N, C-alpha and C positions, 0 to 999 in steps of 0.2 A: 504494499501500500504506500502510496505517493501523497503526501498532503502539501497544496503549494498555494502562495497567492495568486488571487485571480483578479483579470480585467472584467469588470461587469459586462463592459459591451463586446469585447474580444470572446469572452467565455461564456456569453450569454445562454448558449445553447446547452451546455453542461449544466451551469446552475438551474436554468428552467426544467431539465429535465429531473434532476433530483426532487426540487421542489414540487414540480406537478405530481411526481411519482408518490410522494410524501403526503403533501399538505393537500392537494386537489383530488387525486384519484383515491388516496387511502383513507385520509382524514376530512374528506368531503368539504374542504375550505372552498367558499366561493372563489372562482378564479379572478374575480375583479378585488378580491381583497388582499390576495397572495402576492403581488407585484404592486409596488408603490413608489411614489415620488421620491423616496428615501434611497432606493436601490443604487441610482447612478453616484449618490454621494458617500456611499458607504466603503469600507474596506471588505473584500471578499476573500472567501479562502474554499478550496475544492479538495477533496480526497478522490483519488483513482485507484482501482484495481486493474492493474493494466492501462487499457486506453478506455476502460468504463469508469464514467464518473459515479461515485457512491456517495458522496457526501457533500454537504456544503455549510455555510454560516456565515454570518456578516458582522461586522462591527461598525455601528454608527458614531464615530468620535465627535460628531458636531451635535449629537442628541445627548451628551452627557456619559458617552462610553457604553450605549445600549448593545448589548450582544443580542442577535436574533435572527430569525430564520435558519436556525439549526438543524438540520435533517440528514438522516442516514437512510439509506434504502434498506428494507426489511432484511434483504439477504446478507447484510454486512453489520447488521446491530449486533451488540454486545462482544463485539471483536475489538474494541479500541479505537473505533473511526470517531466516534463523537468525542472521546478525551483527545484525541490528536486534533481535531480541527478546534477545539478550545483551547489546547496548547499553543497552537499557532496563533489565535486571535488573541490571547494574553501576550504572546510575544510582540506582537503589532501595538499593543496597547503601551507596552512598555518601551518600546522603540520610537512611539509618539509621545511619551512622557504623560499619558493618561494614567492616573493615579487610580481611579475608580471605575468599576465594572457595574452593570447592572443589567438585569433581564426580566423580561415579563414572559413567562412561559406557561404552558398548558399545565394543569395539576399531575398529568402522568409524568410529566418530565422533570417536575420537582425534585426525587430522590437524586436523579442524575445531576441536577446543578448543585445540590445540597452536597453531594460528594465531591465537588470542584471548590466547595467553600462559600456558596451562595445562599 
C-alpha cells in the first residue's frame, strides 16, 4: 500500500472513485452533499493498492484544521489504511504549523478517531 499527497484536480478521478464507493453507494450520502466548495481548498491524500485507489482523506487548513472525507473501500478496512491516511494528514498539519486538528465524523467512525486521540 502507498499513501501519497493528492492534487484535487489532477487526482479527482481516484478521489471520486473512493468517496462515491464509500459514501454515496455504501452509506447512501446524497451525491450533492458529498463534493463541496471546500474540496479545491483542502489538502488531499490517497491510498493505493497497486494502481487501485483504496482510500482518501482531506485536511482543511483554512477551516481550523478540519479532517474530513476519510474513506476506505470495504475490501481494505481494518488493514491500517485509515491510520496511514490519518498519519499523512497529521504530517501535513505539522508541516503547515497547524497545531490543532478536529473532525466531525459519523458515530460509527468515532472509535477509529478516538484511538487516534480525537
